[in-house]
N, C-alpha and C positions, 0 to 999 in steps of 0.2 A: 775166893772173896766175890761177893755179889757185885754185879756191874754198878750198882748205884754207889759203891763205895769207892768208885775209880772214876777218873775224868778223861776224856779222850783229848789228846794233844794232836791235831792235824798240823802238817808243817804252815799251812796257809795261815794259822792263828799268829804265828810269830814272824812271818815275812814281810820285811818293810817295803817290798815291790808291790805287794797287794794293798788294796784300799780296804777300808772297813766295809764297804758294801760287798766286796770279793770275799771277806770273811776274816780279816786280820782282827785279832782281839785286844791287843795291846797298842800303845802309842808307837809311832814311827821311831821316836827317840829311843825306845826300850827295844824295838823289834831288830831283826837282822836280816841281811840279804841272803836268800836262798838256802834256808836251813834244810838239811838233810835229815832222813830217818834215822841213820846212825848216829849223827851229832845229836839229835833229841833223845835219842836212846841213852847213849853215853852219860849226857849231862844230866839226865834223870837218874840214872845210876849213882853218879857221884854224889847227887843231892838225897839220896835215900828214898826215892820215891817208887821203887820195885817196880820199873817198867816192863810192860808186855808188848811187844812189837807185832803189828799185823800189816806186814807189807802188801798183802793182797786187796787191801780196801782203797776206796776211791771216795774223795770228799764229795758230798752230794751236790753242791753247786757247780763241781767240775767232774761229774761221773765218769766221762770219757778218759780222764787221766788218773791211772792207777799209781798213787804215790805212797800209800799206806798211811797208818796212825800209830801213835804209841798210847797205851793205856797206863795211867799212873795211879798210885794211891792218893784219894783225895783227903789230905791232912790239913789243908789250908784251902781258903777260897781260890776258884779258878784263876782268876786274874793274877793273883800273888804267884801261883805255881807257874804260870806262863811267862812272867817276868823273872823269876828265878832261874828257869830253864834256859831263857834267851841270854840272860847275863853269864850263865855258866858257859854256854857254847862260845860267847865273845870272849872269855878268858881262855878257854880251850885253843880258839884261833889265834890267840896271842894279840 
């Protein structure tokens, strides 16, 4: 599948402890605290987004911290996918 058919999900995109300036893409209300790569991957799998995990990648704004990213199928707008993944992680956490 071509790169343009997928979107990158960096943990910072859905982390409530990060500011919009730091890279958070969804509202604090929808975001969650310290999401892990495994949680993002599992949530994306449950939602049928066909995730591919790349643990060796570093978010460009924080290039010194290698936290990884997850690539998912672009079936909806990015903001909708991010909110759905965050909501699924919240359900998984109980």
